[in-house]
C-alpha positions, 0 to 999 in steps of 0.5 A, a space after each residue: 873524108 869521102 862521102 859514102 856510097 850511099 846507093 848501091 846497085 845490086 841486080 844479079 841477073 842471069 841471061 841464060 841457064 848456061 851462063 848461070 851454070 858457068 858462074 856457079 861452076 867457077 865459084 865452087 858449085 858443082 853444076 851437077 846434072 839433076 834433069 838428066 839432059 846435061 843441064 842443072 834444073 833452074 830450081 837447083 841453080 837457084 838453090 846454088 845461087 842463094 848459097 853462093 851469093 850469100 856466102 860472098 856478101 853475108 856479114 857473118 860469111 865465116 859461119 857458113 860451111 863449105 858447099 859440100 857440107 851445106 848441100 844447098 840442093 838438099 833443101 826442098 819446098 812445095 815451090 822454089 820460093 819455099 825451097 829458097 826460103 828454107 835454105 836461107 832459114 838454114 843459113 840464118 841458124 848458123 848466126 843466132 843474131 840473124 833474125 832478118 835474112 829472107 827471100 821474096 819474089 822480084 815483085 815484092 822486092 820492088 814493092 819494098 823499094 817503091 811502095 807498090 802493093 796489091 792487097 786490102 791496104 790495112 792491118 789489125 792489132 789485138 788490144 783490150 779496152 778493159 781497165 780492170 780485171 778480168 780482161 775478157 773483151 779483146 778486139 782486133 783494131 785497125 792500127 793503120 790504113 793506106 790512103 789509096 788502098 781498097 780499105 782507104 778508099 772505102 773509108 776504113 779508119 784507125 781505131 775501128 775493130 774487125 767484128 766479122 770476116 765473111 760473116 764469121 765473128 772474129 774474137 781473140 782465139 786461135 780460130 780467129 787468128 787463122 782466119 786473120 792470117 789466111 785473109 791478110 796473107 793467104 790466097 784470098 783476094 777478096 773478103 767482106 769485113 764488118 767493122 765496129 766504130 768507136 760509137 758502137 755502130 757497125 759498117 760492112 765493106 767488101 774489099 778486093 785486092 787492088 794495086 796502089 802505091 802505099 803512103 809513108 806519111 799516114 798523118 801530119 798536123 801541128 799541135 799546141 801545148 797547154 800554154 800555147 807556147 809550143 807549136 808541135 809538128 806531129 808526123 806518123 811515118 809508117 815505112 821508109 820506101 824510096 823516092 815517094 817517101 822522100 817526096 812525102 817527107 819534103 812536103 810534110 816538113 815544108 808544112 811544118 816550116 810554114 807553121 813555125 814549129 819549135 817541137 817535133 814528134 815523129 810516130 814510128 810505132 809501126 815503122 819496120 824500116 826500109 831504104 837507108 837513103 830515105 832515112 838519110 833524108 829524114 835525118 837531114 830534115 830533123 837534125 839541127 844546122 850545127 850537124 851539117 857536114 858532120 858524120 851521120 853513120 858508117 856502113 861496115 861490110 864483111 872483111 872479104 867485101 872490104 878487101 875487094 874479094 867479091 868475084 860473083 858481084 864483080 862480074 855484074 854491072 856496075 861492080 866491074 866499073 868501079 875500083 875494088 875498094 867500094 866496100 871499105 869503111 873509108 868509102 862508106 861514111 855518110 855525112 849530114 847534109 842539112 835540108 829544109 827550113 827547120 834548123 833549130 830543133 834541139 830535141 825530137 820525140 819518137 813514139 816507138 814499139 816492138 814494130 819499130 825496126 831497122 831504118 827507124 832505129 838507125 834514125 834514132 841512133 844517128 840523131 842521138 849524138 846531135 840532139 836530145 832524143 826522147 823515146 816514148 812507147 815500148 822497146 824497139 825491135 833491135 836490128 842494127 844490120 841491113 842488106 841489099 837485094 840480089 835478084 835471081 831468076 824471079 826472086 830476090 834474096 836479102 842476106 844480111 850484108 852490113 851493120 851501121 854505127 853512128 858518129 860515136 861508133 855506137 851500134 849492136 843494139 840487137 836488143 832494141 832501144 828502151 824508151 824513156 817512158 814506157 807507154 801502151 799503144 792506144 790503138 783504139 784512138 785516131 791519129 792525132 788524138 791527144 788522149 792517145 797515151 803515147 802522143 799524150 805523154 809526149 805532149 805532157 813532157 813538152 808542156 811540163 819538162 818532165 815525164 814525171 810520176 803522173 804523166 798527166 791525169 790519163 797517163 799515170 805510171 800506174 795506168 801505164 803499167 796496167 795497160 802495158 801488162 794487158 797489152 803484152 799477152 796480145 803482142 805474141 798474136 800480133 807478132 804471129 800475124 805480122 811475121 811475114 811483114 818486112 822488117 829491115 834496112 836496105 840499100 836501094 837498087 837501081 841507083 848509082 853509088 857516089 862518092 867525093 
């Protein structure tokens, strides 16, 4: 069987307003003059393009009405990006399963591919340390920090909490959430943070936005079980970027191989997804040697793409160089290509949460037919679909364009994966702290062969139940705070497709 078109170029560029107008007219757009000088405005051409390219590649393209009924130029916003986003949101409204399609800038799209960022380099999550009612001490804990970011360079650590921003106390209330949103996702590029450490001392850092490349591997270490009979690789993997992530994974698994690990815990609790090619790399590093050459998963595109009917894309490189069957299922099967020196793992533990999405779930789904996969944490996000970016002027659109199924034809996990053991996120604990509930629960299983009813002295069913009940109300605020964070699986652009 021929291998998949693993990596697809979709870079739809317009050399001039004239050529763009011609394409849109040929494809059903009106090309109506809205500038008064005989040429549609760039804003209207952007809106037409969002509609027309989405109509062509959208996985559920049949639900999108005709150009005249949809009227893409009727969508407005304070900026072109906002207008295009409102238009994409309107398209999403035709398909209730689509919580994902979006529009962003070319620069932000490039950052999703490469990990390049321009921000403070950390994020926060609400949690309480109270172990009994009333729960009245809720803090915004640092849940992760990128090493080379302004926060990483300043020494900010997971487990600290933000007590003040620009000298304003931060609590768990709407006013504080507004401050956090404006600080992390607004127009400000500098802020002074007061952090409280686990020992109760405080430290203040003034952070300024800066360019950096985010590290995907936030932490790696080799741990032992209580009997010292297991060497356990523990990897915190935060996002599936492109080649930089693949390099980091190769280095981490070289370290694990040198240490002789015989168990593996992969922490995906904040991993919202990313490159499917990087998912392939991680799956090939984890999978047993017996999986080599066997089917990992299949991309499934809409019926028009599979039938070779994509006139807009076909006008662009590289599609005009390929046969029109590149989107067929037969040409989109990805097989395992076992990599690395760790060949004998029979099981793997994943720490997950509601933020574990898309490529993270793809990894879980792809390994299940070949390994004993254990999930610890909370139910995952639920995103069995993905996209490839299409560049239009200064923007990139990401309409859902494919779904995936594993070797057993399992997909459609829109409700997410329910873990084998529900455990609250110990966001106040450092990475690698064996008393952190999720990590501790996985280690307990490795030592005892069961999650059991007790789960260890610190992780009993009752303590987990109480901790999860306390955490759930704050998940709403965390989702609000992270609403503008990327969640998805994408096929990287800038790479040539390949097949056998």
